[in-house]
C-alpha positions as CSV (number, residue, x, y, z in Angstrom):
1,M,3.4,-0.9,4.0
2,T,-0.1,0.1,3.0
3,G,-2.9,-2.0,1.4
4,P,-3.2,-5.8,1.3
5,W,-0.1,-8.0,1.8
6,W,0.2,-8.8,-1.8
7,R,0.1,-5.2,-3.2
8,E,4.0,-4.9,-3.3
9,A,4.9,-8.5,-2.3
10,V,7.9,-10.4,-3.6
11,T,6.7,-13.9,-4.5
12,Y,9.1,-16.7,-5.2
13,E,8.0,-19.2,-7.8
14,V,8.7,-22.8,-6.7
15,Y,8.6,-25.1,-9.8
16,L,7.9,-28.0,-7.5
17,R,9.3,-30.9,-9.6
18,S,12.7,-29.1,-9.8
19,F,13.0,-27.6,-6.3
20,A,13.9,-30.3,-3.7
21,D,13.3,-34.0,-3.8
22,A,12.8,-35.5,-0.3
23,D,12.3,-39.2,-1.2
24,G,14.8,-39.7,-4.0
25,D,12.4,-40.6,-6.8
26,G,13.8,-37.8,-9.0
27,L,10.8,-35.5,-8.6
28,G,10.8,-32.5,-6.3
29,D,7.9,-32.8,-3.8
30,L,6.1,-31.1,-1.0
31,P,8.2,-32.5,1.8
32,G,11.3,-31.3,0.0
33,L,9.8,-27.8,-0.3
34,R,9.0,-27.8,3.4
35,S,12.6,-28.6,4.2
36,R,13.8,-25.5,2.2
37,L,11.3,-23.0,3.6
38,P,13.9,-21.5,6.0
39,Y,16.0,-20.7,3.0
40,L,13.2,-18.8,1.4
41,A,12.5,-17.0,4.6
42,A,16.2,-16.0,4.9
43,L,16.1,-14.9,1.3
44,G,13.5,-12.3,2.3
45,V,10.6,-13.1,0.0
46,D,7.0,-12.5,1.2
47,A,5.3,-15.5,-0.4
48,V,5.8,-18.8,-2.2
49,W,3.9,-19.7,-5.3
50,V,3.9,-23.5,-5.7
51,T,3.2,-25.0,-9.2
52,P,0.8,-27.9,-9.5
53,F,1.0,-30.9,-7.2
54,Y,-2.2,-32.6,-8.3
55,P,-2.5,-36.2,-9.6
56,S,-1.4,-36.1,-13.2
57,P,0.0,-38.4,-16.0
58,D,2.6,-35.7,-16.5
59,H,2.1,-35.1,-20.2
60,D,2.7,-31.5,-19.3
61,A,4.6,-31.7,-16.1
62,G,1.6,-31.6,-13.9
63,Y,-0.5,-29.1,-15.8
64,D,-2.6,-31.9,-17.1
65,V,-4.7,-32.5,-13.9
66,V,-6.8,-35.6,-13.1
67,D,-8.2,-34.4,-9.7
68,H,-8.0,-30.7,-8.7
69,R,-8.7,-31.5,-5.1
70,A,-6.1,-34.1,-4.3
71,V,-2.3,-34.5,-4.3
72,D,-0.2,-36.7,-6.5
73,P,1.2,-39.5,-4.2
74,R,4.6,-39.0,-5.9
75,L,4.6,-35.4,-4.6
76,G,3.1,-35.9,-1.1
77,A,-0.3,-35.9,0.5
78,L,-3.0,-33.5,1.5
79,A,-1.4,-33.5,5.0
80,D,1.8,-32.2,3.4
81,V,-0.1,-29.2,2.0
82,D,-1.5,-28.5,5.4
83,R,2.0,-28.8,7.0
84,L,3.5,-26.6,4.2
85,V,1.0,-23.8,4.9
86,A,1.4,-24.0,8.7
87,D,5.3,-24.0,8.4
88,A,5.2,-21.1,5.9
89,H,2.9,-19.1,8.1
90,R,5.2,-19.6,11.1
91,L,8.1,-18.3,9.1
92,G,6.1,-15.3,8.0
93,L,5.5,-16.6,4.4
94,R,2.3,-16.7,2.4
95,V,1.4,-19.6,0.2
96,V,0.0,-19.2,-3.3
97,I,-1.1,-22.3,-5.3
98,D,-1.6,-22.9,-8.9
99,L,-5.1,-23.7,-10.2
100,V,-5.3,-25.1,-13.7
101,L,-9.0,-24.6,-14.6
102,N,-8.9,-24.1,-18.4
103,H,-8.4,-27.8,-19.1
104,V,-8.1,-31.2,-17.5
105,S,-6.1,-34.3,-18.3
106,S,-7.4,-36.7,-20.9
107,A,-7.3,-39.2,-18.0
108,H,-9.8,-37.1,-16.0
109,P,-13.0,-39.1,-15.3
110,W,-15.1,-36.5,-17.1
111,F,-13.1,-36.9,-20.3
112,V,-12.8,-40.6,-20.1
113,A,-16.7,-40.6,-19.9
114,A,-16.9,-38.1,-22.8
115,R,-14.7,-40.3,-25.0
116,A,-16.8,-43.4,-24.3
117,A,-20.2,-41.7,-24.5
118,G,-20.3,-40.9,-28.2
119,P,-21.4,-38.0,-30.4
120,G,-24.0,-35.5,-29.0
121,S,-23.8,-36.9,-25.5
122,S,-24.3,-34.9,-22.3
123,E,-20.8,-36.1,-21.2
124,R,-19.2,-34.2,-24.1
125,A,-21.1,-31.0,-23.3
126,R,-18.6,-30.2,-20.6
127,F,-15.9,-29.8,-23.3
128,H,-15.6,-27.8,-26.5
129,V,-16.7,-30.5,-29.0
130,R,-17.6,-29.8,-32.6
131,P,-18.3,-32.0,-35.7
132,G,-15.4,-32.3,-38.0
133,R,-15.4,-30.9,-41.5
134,G,-15.3,-32.9,-44.7
135,P,-17.6,-35.7,-45.9
136,D,-16.6,-38.0,-43.0
137,G,-15.8,-35.4,-40.4
138,T,-12.1,-36.2,-40.8
139,E,-10.9,-32.6,-40.9
140,P,-10.6,-30.2,-37.9
141,P,-13.7,-28.0,-37.2
142,N,-11.7,-24.8,-37.9
143,N,-8.2,-23.5,-38.2
144,W,-7.4,-22.7,-34.5
145,R,-3.8,-23.4,-33.5
146,S,-2.6,-25.0,-30.3
147,I,-0.3,-22.8,-28.2
148,F,2.0,-25.8,-28.2
149,G,2.0,-26.2,-31.9
150,G,-0.2,-27.8,-34.5
151,S,-4.0,-27.9,-34.7
152,A,-6.0,-27.1,-31.5
153,W,-8.4,-29.9,-32.3
154,A,-8.1,-33.7,-31.9
155,P,-10.5,-36.3,-33.2
156,F,-12.6,-38.6,-31.1
157,D,-12.6,-40.9,-34.3
158,D,-16.4,-40.8,-34.5
159,G,-16.9,-37.6,-36.5
160,E,-16.5,-35.2,-33.5
161,W,-13.4,-33.3,-32.4
162,Y,-12.4,-31.8,-29.1
163,L,-10.5,-28.5,-28.4
164,H,-7.1,-28.5,-26.7
165,L,-5.4,-25.1,-26.7
166,F,-2.4,-26.8,-25.2
167,D,-1.4,-30.4,-25.5
168,V,-3.6,-33.1,-27.1
169,E,-3.8,-34.7,-23.6
170,Q,-5.3,-31.4,-22.2
171,P,-8.9,-31.0,-23.4
172,D,-10.4,-27.6,-22.7
173,L,-13.4,-27.3,-20.4
174,R,-16.6,-25.3,-21.2
175,H,-17.1,-22.9,-18.2
176,E,-20.5,-22.1,-19.5
177,H,-21.5,-25.6,-18.5
178,P,-23.1,-25.4,-15.0
179,E,-21.3,-28.5,-13.7
180,V,-18.0,-27.1,-14.8
181,A,-18.6,-23.8,-13.2
182,A,-19.8,-25.4,-10.0
183,D,-16.8,-27.7,-9.9
184,A,-14.3,-24.9,-10.4
185,L,-15.9,-23.0,-7.5
186,A,-15.8,-26.1,-5.3
187,T,-12.1,-26.4,-6.1
188,L,-11.4,-22.8,-5.2
189,R,-13.2,-23.2,-1.9
190,F,-11.4,-26.5,-1.1
191,W,-8.0,-24.8,-1.1
192,L,-9.1,-21.6,0.5
193,D,-10.6,-23.7,3.3
194,R,-7.2,-25.3,3.8
195,G,-5.7,-21.9,4.4
196,V,-3.8,-21.0,1.2
197,D,-3.3,-17.3,0.9
198,G,-3.7,-16.9,-2.8
199,V,-4.4,-18.6,-6.1
200,R,-2.7,-18.2,-9.4
201,F,-5.1,-18.9,-12.3
202,D,-3.3,-20.6,-15.0
203,A,-4.1,-19.7,-18.7
204,A,-6.3,-17.0,-17.3
205,G,-7.5,-15.5,-20.5
206,S,-8.5,-18.8,-22.1
207,L,-11.5,-19.8,-20.1
208,S,-14.0,-18.3,-22.5
209,K,-14.2,-19.1,-26.2
210,D,-16.3,-17.6,-29.0
211,P,-19.3,-20.1,-29.2
212,A,-19.4,-19.6,-33.0
213,Y,-15.8,-20.9,-33.3
214,P,-14.9,-18.5,-36.1
215,E,-11.9,-19.0,-38.3
216,L,-8.7,-17.2,-37.5
217,P,-8.2,-14.5,-40.1
218,D,-5.6,-14.7,-42.9
219,G,-2.2,-13.6,-41.7
220,W,-3.0,-14.4,-38.0
221,R,0.1,-15.0,-35.9
222,P,0.5,-16.2,-32.3
223,G,0.0,-13.2,-30.0
224,D,-2.6,-11.6,-32.2
225,P,-6.2,-11.3,-30.8
226,A,-7.9,-14.6,-31.0
227,P,-11.5,-15.8,-30.4
228,Y,-10.4,-18.0,-27.5
229,S,-8.4,-15.4,-25.5
230,D,-9.3,-12.5,-23.2
231,R,-12.8,-12.2,-24.3
232,D,-15.3,-10.0,-22.3
233,E,-17.1,-13.0,-21.0
234,V,-14.1,-14.3,-19.1
235,H,-14.4,-11.5,-16.7
236,D,-17.8,-12.7,-15.5
237,I,-15.9,-15.9,-14.3
238,Y,-13.3,-13.8,-12.4
239,R,-15.9,-11.6,-10.8
240,R,-17.6,-14.8,-9.4
241,W,-14.2,-16.1,-8.1
242,A,-13.2,-12.7,-6.8
243,R,-16.4,-12.6,-4.6
244,E,-15.4,-16.0,-3.2
245,L,-11.8,-14.9,-2.4
246,A,-13.2,-11.8,-0.7
247,S,-15.5,-13.9,1.5
248,Y,-12.4,-15.3,3.3
249,P,-10.3,-13.4,5.8
250,G,-6.8,-12.3,5.3
251,D,-6.8,-10.5,1.9
252,R,-6.7,-13.7,-0.2
253,L,-5.0,-13.1,-3.5
254,G,-6.2,-13.9,-7.0
255,V,-3.6,-13.5,-9.7
256,A,-4.2,-14.0,-13.4
257,E,-1.6,-15.5,-15.7
258,T,-2.1,-12.9,-18.5
259,W,0.0,-12.5,-21.6
260,G,-0.1,-9.4,-23.6
261,P,0.2,-5.6,-23.5
262,P,-1.3,-3.4,-20.8
263,E,-4.7,-3.2,-22.4
264,V,-5.0,-7.0,-22.1
265,L,-4.1,-7.3,-18.4
266,A,-5.8,-4.1,-17.1
267,P,-9.4,-5.4,-17.2
268,Y,-8.5,-8.3,-14.8
269,L,-7.6,-5.7,-12.2
270,R,-10.9,-3.9,-12.0
271,P,-12.1,-3.4,-8.4
272,D,-14.5,-6.3,-8.5
273,E,-12.0,-8.7,-10.1
274,L,-8.4,-9.8,-9.2
275,G,-5.6,-8.3,-7.2
276,Q,-2.8,-9.0,-9.7
277,A,-2.3,-9.8,-13.3
278,F,1.1,-10.8,-14.7
279,A,3.0,-8.2,-16.8
280,M,4.6,-10.7,-19.1
281,D,5.7,-8.3,-22.0
282,P,8.8,-7.0,-20.1
283,L,10.2,-10.5,-20.1
284,Y,10.9,-10.0,-23.8
285,W,12.0,-6.3,-23.8
286,P,15.6,-5.8,-24.9
287,L,17.8,-3.6,-22.7
288,R,16.9,-0.3,-24.2
289,A,16.2,2.6,-21.9
290,Q,13.5,4.4,-23.8
291,L,11.6,1.2,-24.4
292,W,11.6,0.4,-20.7
293,R,10.6,3.9,-19.7
294,D,7.7,4.0,-22.1
295,G,6.7,0.5,-21.1
296,V,6.8,1.2,-17.4
297,D,4.7,4.3,-17.8
298,A,2.1,2.4,-19.8
299,L,1.8,-0.4,-17.2
300,L,1.5,2.1,-14.4
301,D,-1.2,3.9,-16.2
302,A,-3.1,0.8,-17.0
303,T,-3.0,-0.6,-13.5
304,T,-3.3,2.5,-11.3
305,R,-6.5,3.6,-13.0
306,H,-8.1,0.5,-11.3
307,G,-6.4,1.2,-8.0
308,R,-3.9,-1.6,-8.5
309,L,-0.1,-1.8,-9.2
310,P,1.8,-3.7,-11.8
311,T,2.9,-7.3,-11.2
312,W,6.4,-7.6,-12.5
313,V,7.6,-11.0,-13.6
314,H,11.4,-11.4,-13.6
315,G,11.2,-15.1,-14.8
316,S,9.1,-18.2,-14.9
317,H,9.1,-21.9,-15.7
318,D,7.6,-21.1,-19.2
319,I,10.4,-19.0,-20.6
320,R,14.2,-19.0,-20.9
321,R,16.2,-18.1,-17.8
322,A,16.7,-14.4,-17.1
323,A,20.5,-14.8,-17.4
324,D,20.0,-16.1,-20.9
325,R,17.5,-13.4,-22.0
326,W,19.3,-10.4,-20.6
327,G,22.7,-11.8,-19.9
328,P,23.9,-12.4,-16.3
329,D,24.6,-8.7,-15.5
330,G,21.4,-7.5,-17.3
331,A,19.3,-10.0,-15.3
332,R,20.6,-8.6,-12.0
333,A,20.1,-5.0,-13.2
334,V,16.5,-5.7,-14.2
335,L,15.8,-7.4,-10.9
336,L,16.9,-4.4,-8.9
337,M,14.9,-2.1,-11.2
338,M,11.8,-4.2,-10.8
339,L,12.3,-4.2,-7.0
340,A,12.4,-0.4,-7.0
341,L,9.4,0.0,-9.2
342,P,5.8,0.3,-7.8
343,G,4.1,-3.1,-7.6
344,A,4.7,-6.7,-6.8
345,V,7.6,-8.8,-8.2
346,Y,7.7,-12.5,-9.0
347,L,11.1,-14.2,-8.8
348,Y,11.6,-17.6,-10.4
349,A,13.4,-20.3,-8.4
350,G,17.1,-20.4,-9.3
351,D,17.2,-16.9,-10.7
352,E,18.5,-15.6,-7.4
353,L,21.5,-17.9,-8.1
354,G,21.9,-16.5,-11.7
355,L,21.3,-20.0,-13.1
356,P,21.8,-20.1,-16.9
357,E,19.5,-21.8,-19.4
358,V,20.6,-25.5,-19.8
359,T,20.9,-27.1,-23.3
360,L,19.5,-30.6,-23.0
361,A,20.1,-33.5,-25.3
362,D,17.1,-34.2,-27.6
363,D,16.3,-37.5,-25.8
364,A,16.2,-35.7,-22.4
365,I,13.5,-33.2,-23.3
366,R,10.1,-33.9,-21.7
367,D,8.2,-30.8,-22.8
368,P,5.4,-31.5,-25.2
369,V,6.2,-28.3,-27.1
370,Y,9.3,-30.0,-28.4
371,R,7.3,-32.9,-29.8
372,R,4.4,-30.9,-31.2
373,S,6.7,-28.5,-33.0
374,G,8.6,-31.3,-34.6
375,G,11.7,-30.3,-32.7
376,V,11.8,-26.7,-34.0
377,D,10.9,-25.3,-30.6
378,R,13.1,-27.0,-27.9
379,G,10.5,-26.1,-25.3
380,R,10.8,-24.9,-21.7
381,D,12.8,-27.7,-20.0
382,G,16.1,-25.7,-20.2
383,A,14.7,-23.4,-17.4
384,R,13.4,-26.3,-15.4
385,V,16.5,-28.3,-14.6
386,P,16.5,-29.2,-10.8
387,L,18.2,-26.7,-8.6
388,P,21.7,-27.2,-7.1
389,W,21.9,-26.8,-3.4
390,T,25.4,-28.2,-2.6
391,G,28.7,-28.2,-4.4
392,G,28.6,-31.9,-5.2
393,P,28.5,-34.7,-6.0
394,P,25.3,-35.0,-8.2
395,P,22.4,-34.4,-7.6
396,Y,24.0,-31.5,-5.8
397,G,21.6,-31.6,-2.9
398,F,18.4,-31.7,-5.0
399,G,17.7,-35.2,-3.7
400,P,19.5,-37.9,-1.7
401,A,22.9,-39.0,-2.8
402,G,22.7,-41.3,-5.8
403,S,19.2,-40.3,-6.9
404,V,18.6,-39.3,-10.5
405,P,16.7,-36.1,-11.2
406,W,13.8,-36.1,-13.7
407,L,15.8,-33.7,-15.9
408,P,19.6,-34.1,-16.1
409,Q,21.8,-31.5,-14.3
410,P,24.8,-30.3,-16.2
411,T,28.4,-31.1,-15.1
412,G,29.6,-28.5,-12.6
413,W,26.1,-27.5,-11.6
414,G,27.3,-27.5,-8.0
415,G,29.6,-24.6,-8.8
416,R,26.4,-22.4,-9.0
417,S,24.8,-23.9,-5.9
418,V,23.3,-22.2,-2.8
419,A,26.2,-23.6,-0.7
420,R,28.8,-22.1,-3.0
421,Q,27.2,-18.7,-3.2
422,R,26.0,-18.3,0.4
423,H,29.3,-16.8,1.7
424,D,30.4,-15.1,-1.5
425,R,29.6,-11.4,-1.2
426,T,29.9,-10.9,-5.0
427,S,27.4,-13.7,-5.9
428,P,23.9,-13.2,-7.3
429,L,22.5,-14.8,-4.2
430,A,24.3,-12.3,-2.0
431,L,22.9,-9.4,-4.1
432,T,19.3,-10.8,-3.8
433,R,19.6,-11.3,0.0
434,A,20.8,-7.8,0.4
435,A,18.2,-6.2,-1.9
436,L,15.0,-7.7,-0.5
437,P,15.2,-6.2,3.1
438,L,16.5,-2.9,1.7
439,R,13.5,-2.8,-0.7
440,G,11.2,-3.0,2.3
441,T,13.0,-0.1,3.9
442,W,13.5,2.2,0.9
443,W,10.9,1.4,-1.8
444,R,7.9,-0.5,-0.4
445,G,4.9,1.7,0.4
446,R,6.3,4.7,-1.4
447,P,4.1,6.6,-3.9
448,A,3.2,4.8,-7.1
449,E,4.0,7.9,-9.2
450,L,7.5,7.9,-10.8
451,A,9.5,11.1,-11.1
452,W,11.9,10.5,-13.9
453,R,15.2,12.2,-13.6
454,D,17.7,13.2,-16.3
455,A,20.0,10.4,-17.1
456,P,22.9,9.7,-19.4
457,A,22.1,8.0,-22.8
458,E,20.8,4.4,-22.4
459,C,20.2,5.0,-18.7
460,L,17.1,5.3,-16.5
461,A,16.8,7.3,-13.3
462,F,13.7,7.6,-11.2
463,R,12.3,8.5,-7.8
464,R,9.1,7.5,-6.1
465,G,7.8,10.5,-4.3
466,P,9.7,13.6,-3.1
467,G,12.9,13.0,-1.1
468,G,13.0,9.3,-1.8
469,P,15.9,7.3,-3.1
470,T,16.9,7.2,-6.7
471,C,17.1,4.1,-8.9
472,L,19.8,4.5,-11.6
473,V,19.8,1.8,-14.3
474,N,22.6,1.7,-16.8
475,L,21.5,-0.3,-19.8
476,G,24.2,1.0,-22.0
477,D,27.7,-0.3,-22.9
478,A,29.8,2.3,-21.0
479,P,30.1,3.1,-17.3
480,V,28.4,6.2,-15.9
481,D,28.9,8.3,-12.8
482,W,26.4,7.5,-10.1
483,R,27.6,10.1,-7.6
484,P,25.4,13.0,-8.8
485,Y,22.3,11.0,-7.7
486,G,23.2,10.5,-4.1
487,D,25.0,8.1,-1.8
488,R,25.2,4.4,-2.5
489,L,22.7,2.1,-0.9
490,L,23.1,-0.9,-3.2
491,L,24.7,-1.7,-6.5
492,A,24.0,-4.6,-8.8
493,S,27.7,-4.9,-9.6
494,T,31.0,-3.8,-8.3
495,A,31.7,-0.1,-9.0
496,A,35.1,1.6,-9.0
497,D,35.7,5.3,-8.7
498,G,32.0,6.2,-8.5
499,K,31.3,4.5,-11.9
500,L,28.3,2.3,-12.4
501,P,29.2,-0.4,-14.9
502,A,27.3,-1.3,-18.1
503,R,24.2,-3.3,-17.5
504,A,24.0,-2.5,-13.8
505,T,21.6,-0.8,-11.3
506,A,22.3,1.3,-8.3
507,W,20.0,2.4,-5.5
508,L,21.1,5.8,-4.2
509,A,19.9,8.1,-1.4
């Protein structure tokens, strides 16, 4: 292995509320996560990314933060963070935490003061506040849209409006304000001082907005360039935070939650900025060989020019389960391909079990996206259902017997549990546990340049460096012969008579 620990690390995303519940209140918590760290170490990952555990009213499952330098009592205490970091380090795992610095909760003391202070007050200067349009200021300041649906503006009911790019209970901060900038830096130092190994910056591109607040152009659609996303000025913030990360020992990681094509994420990876930026576009790529080949080349070109590597994201708490997006076989095939490619990989909790997306009843959905879209978008809760650890009865080892998880688990969830898959050599869990150590032996640290090899239609075949193994990916509908590429190291599916099935990946030497 060459370079910092995170350069080609496999990081496991723990969606804390749905991972393991130690006290039986229905919410996953820090002590529950600590109890499952040996499972993650045995799985073979390098690091654990923990989603927010800060005090929150939970309008957006903890991403509406009241205090960035404290722990929600329902989820543990500061001492539990310290124990988590110490336990993880003893097991050879790094810990990455989630910092939500674009916005705060509407219950945050700053916003409570801003609401009470009135128009034009210094308390409101920490937020994006504008006068409303119309004779009485009863119309939003402009046509900006919330990522969760509807207008991005909410009224104070006194003629002024505040910006919320997400839920109405998540007012956006003005990072140009010196108190906001100083507080964010203090938060970063607070957690680095406690020994965390890295920080994932939530909504990374949204921290700077055009101060003129221009209208979105006619025909604008979500995903198009916007005056509140990925502006040049946002990089001044990350340079400042990168200097802070670099001042601590141990190659502390900064990773940006970026959304968009290579040209959007690449600037975050300049030598004086962050180590990683999420490559989210592949999450939506269909299983088409040429599309993946072109996309991989573009991401490699965009990142290696800055001396970085791509950060492949196989799944996350914000999108449908991989088994739903690519199908169960396709999800395993894509995972093995990502593990063979140059760069780091993020694996979402439960995807190593092949968990499917869960269809929840309307009254069980908690995600504000569902409410703000008028029920058109069912939100992200289908990928957040608490994990099954045992075969039964409910809650399948997620919490103590008889406890009720915050999101309902489907009947038969225990059939997909860790306990059921642990000794099944054909299970998704068995494949993941086999692949991760082999990746360290055969792929990690190899040259970043890909040598594409000739392959059958709808297949990809590549090497990394001369004499290295070959990754053969069959994205088509018919089996292909893998024997011309070498001897079998690992297959993402059973193979008979030298044939690699449809939607499967093989590592061959």
